[in-house]
Backbone bond lengths (Angstrom), bond angles and torsions (degrees), N, CA, C in turn:
res aa  C-N    CA-C-N  psi(-1)  N-CA   C-N-CA  omega(-1)  CA-C   N-CA-C  phi
1 M - - - 1.441 - - 1.525 107.48 -
2 D 1.325 117.52 127.70 1.459 119.35 -176.31 1.529 112.16 -84.46
3 R 1.329 115.10 159.41 1.470 121.23 -175.66 1.524 113.29 -63.58
4 N 1.328 117.38 -34.98 1.468 119.75 -179.63 1.524 110.77 -62.88
5 T 1.311 116.12 -44.59 1.465 120.03 178.91 1.520 110.35 -65.49
6 L 1.320 116.66 -44.49 1.461 120.89 -179.82 1.530 110.89 -59.93
7 G 1.316 117.46 -37.72 1.461 121.31 179.69 1.521 113.55 -65.92
8 L 1.312 117.21 -21.61 1.471 121.66 -179.53 1.530 113.02 -88.69
9 L 1.316 116.19 -21.67 1.464 119.97 -175.34 1.520 112.17 -84.19
10 V 1.317 115.67 142.34 1.465 123.30 174.58 1.525 107.66 -133.87
11 C 1.300 115.49 164.60 1.458 120.95 176.89 1.535 108.88 -62.03
12 P 1.321 117.95 130.17 1.466 119.91 179.80 1.528 113.40 -69.78
13 I 1.337 117.61 -14.88 1.454 121.04 -178.57 1.530 110.94 -88.89
14 C 1.342 116.51 -56.07 1.469 120.59 -173.74 1.527 113.71 -108.81
15 K 1.324 116.43 -5.03 1.480 122.81 -178.23 1.531 111.85 66.90
16 G 1.339 116.24 21.07 1.462 122.15 -179.34 1.519 112.68 -86.31
17 E 1.316 114.34 176.32 1.463 123.06 -179.15 1.526 111.12 -68.47
18 L 1.322 115.03 146.46 1.454 121.68 176.98 1.523 109.77 -113.44
19 I 1.308 116.15 145.58 1.456 122.70 176.26 1.524 107.22 -108.98
20 H 1.342 115.91 129.70 1.457 119.81 -179.69 1.525 109.44 -89.98
21 D 1.318 116.63 115.14 1.454 122.64 175.09 1.525 106.81 -99.35
22 R 1.328 115.30 95.75 1.467 120.43 -176.50 1.527 112.28 -62.78
23 N 1.331 116.66 -39.79 1.467 120.06 -178.07 1.524 111.92 -62.44
24 A 1.313 116.64 -40.65 1.470 120.91 -179.16 1.524 112.12 -87.57
25 G 1.340 117.69 -15.00 1.462 120.63 -177.00 1.510 111.96 67.66
26 E 1.349 114.82 46.98 1.463 120.04 -176.68 1.525 111.23 -139.99
27 L 1.317 114.67 156.08 1.458 123.10 168.75 1.521 106.19 -109.41
28 I 1.318 116.43 124.47 1.458 120.94 -171.46 1.520 111.60 -112.42
29 C 1.323 115.46 131.58 1.456 122.77 172.47 1.525 106.73 -104.52
30 K 1.332 116.34 110.84 1.463 120.28 -179.54 1.528 111.27 -68.94
31 A 1.320 117.67 -34.53 1.467 121.12 -177.34 1.527 111.54 -62.65
32 D 1.319 116.76 -43.16 1.468 121.17 -178.71 1.520 112.89 -96.69
33 R 1.344 116.39 -4.53 1.466 122.38 -177.81 1.524 111.45 54.20
34 L 1.355 114.71 49.81 1.456 121.19 178.14 1.522 109.68 -125.14
35 A 1.326 115.63 144.13 1.459 122.29 176.35 1.528 107.71 -119.27
36 F 1.329 115.95 115.42 1.460 122.11 -179.16 1.529 108.56 -93.50
37 P 1.331 118.52 131.21 1.459 120.68 -177.80 1.523 112.26 -72.81
38 V 1.327 114.43 151.79 1.464 121.89 170.79 1.517 105.40 -115.30
39 R 1.319 116.35 115.17 1.468 121.50 -176.68 1.520 109.66 -115.30
40 D 1.309 115.71 123.05 1.471 121.90 -178.94 1.524 111.09 53.03
41 G 1.345 115.85 38.17 1.459 121.56 178.31 1.516 114.79 79.53
42 I 1.329 117.32 4.73 1.464 121.82 -178.09 1.530 109.12 -113.57
43 P 1.341 117.52 119.72 1.456 119.47 178.29 1.536 111.39 -71.03
44 V 1.313 115.38 133.34 1.472 121.98 178.25 1.524 106.19 -100.68
45 M 1.330 116.10 98.27 1.458 121.86 -171.66 1.530 112.19 -97.11
46 L 1.315 115.82 47.02 1.453 121.88 178.67 1.527 108.92 -109.93
47 E 1.323 116.09 130.98 1.460 120.44 -177.73 1.524 111.85 -57.45
48 E 1.327 117.21 -38.50 1.464 120.01 -178.56 1.530 113.11 -71.02
49 E 1.324 118.07 -15.05 1.469 122.25 177.13 1.531 111.91 -94.03
50 A 1.321 117.27 -12.93 1.463 122.20 -176.68 1.526 109.97 -79.78
51 R 1.321 114.59 155.05 1.463 118.98 174.10 1.519 108.26 -110.73
52 R 1.307 115.67 147.39 1.471 122.27 178.51 1.520 107.97 -78.34
53 I 1.337 117.34 133.33 1.460 120.46 176.97 1.533 109.26 -99.79
54 S 1.305 115.77 150.15 1.463 121.22 -178.64 1.524 110.36 -76.60
55 L 1.324 116.09 164.60 1.464 120.63 176.44 1.518 110.73 -62.84
56 E 1.330 117.47 -36.51 1.462 121.43 179.32 1.529 110.08 -65.12
57 E 1.314 116.05 -42.96 1.458 120.18 179.16 1.528 110.53 -65.29
58 K 1.317 116.49 -39.75 1.465 121.00 178.03 1.531 110.12 -61.34
59 D 1.325 116.80 -43.66 1.456 121.06 -179.58 1.522 112.08 -63.72
60 R 1.311 117.84 -33.75 1.476 121.46 178.46 1.512 111.80 -67.10
61 L 1.315 118.24 -23.73 1.458 122.16 -177.60 1.529 112.55 -77.45
62 S 1.303 117.71 -11.87 1.474 121.59 -176.67 1.494 112.67 -68.48
């Protein structure tokens, strides 16, 4: 996923910043504690497809 595309994307729930976790293949919203999958280079920005991240995982992202 290129930086230009990443700079345009926001969380579909709160419109907040997303963090790209390349190793996990996810875009993470710390505010909502959701991780949206990136499949075949395409971000899946649907709340029902996202996984909830733990408080510990959120803290590691800081």
